[in-house]
C-alpha positions as CSV (number, residue, x, y, z in Angstrom):
1,M,0.0,0.0,0.0
2,K,1.1,3.6,-0.6
3,V,-0.6,6.5,1.1
4,M,-0.1,9.8,-0.8
5,N,0.5,13.1,0.9
6,D,-3.2,14.0,0.3
7,G,-4.3,10.8,2.1
8,F,-5.3,8.8,-1.1
9,V,-4.3,5.2,-1.0
10,Y,-3.0,3.0,-3.8
11,K,-2.5,-0.8,-3.7
12,L,0.9,-1.3,-5.2
13,V,1.4,-4.2,-7.7
14,N,4.5,-5.8,-9.1
15,E,5.4,-6.0,-12.8
16,K,3.9,-9.3,-13.5
17,R,0.6,-8.4,-11.8
18,A,0.5,-4.9,-13.5
19,R,0.8,-6.5,-16.9
20,Q,-1.9,-9.0,-16.1
21,I,-4.3,-6.4,-14.8
22,F,-3.6,-4.1,-17.8
23,D,-4.0,-6.9,-20.4
24,L,-7.3,-8.0,-18.9
25,N,-8.5,-4.5,-18.2
26,L,-9.4,-5.4,-14.7
27,F,-8.6,-2.1,-12.9
28,D,-7.2,1.3,-13.8
29,L,-3.5,1.4,-13.1
30,Y,-1.5,4.5,-12.2
31,I,2.2,5.5,-12.3
32,I,3.2,6.8,-8.9
33,W,5.8,9.6,-9.6
34,D,8.7,10.5,-7.3
35,D,7.0,13.9,-6.5
36,D,3.9,12.0,-5.0
37,S,1.7,12.7,-8.0
38,E,0.2,10.0,-10.2
39,S,-1.0,9.5,-13.7
40,L,-3.3,7.0,-15.4
41,I,-1.7,4.4,-17.6
42,D,-3.5,4.4,-21.0
43,T,-1.2,2.4,-23.2
44,H,1.2,-0.6,-23.1
45,N,4.0,1.8,-24.0
46,E,3.3,3.9,-20.9
47,L,3.2,0.8,-18.7
48,N,6.5,-0.6,-20.2
49,D,8.2,2.8,-19.8
50,A,7.2,3.2,-16.2
51,L,8.3,-0.4,-15.3
52,E,11.6,0.0,-17.1
53,K,12.3,3.2,-15.2
54,G,11.3,1.5,-11.9
55,Y,8.3,3.6,-11.0
56,E,5.7,2.2,-8.6
57,I,2.4,1.1,-10.2
58,G,-0.8,1.2,-8.2
59,I,-4.5,0.5,-8.2
60,P,-6.6,3.3,-6.6
61,V,-8.2,2.2,-3.3
62,G,-9.6,5.4,-1.8
63,S,-9.0,8.1,0.7
64,T,-8.1,7.8,4.3
65,H,-10.3,10.8,5.1
């Protein structure tokens, strides 16, 4: 789990799970950037690039507030 500065929570997934989730379109996946921001992954290229660069990948869970 990753709790962002604003209290939003992401369930982190490893590379294998991220690829499975994306390929099956099970959940939205987000790149968690070093500055505590996030962006929706829309394409395989975005996913591959994020994984190659070692960024965390997460599924939105909800807010702690």
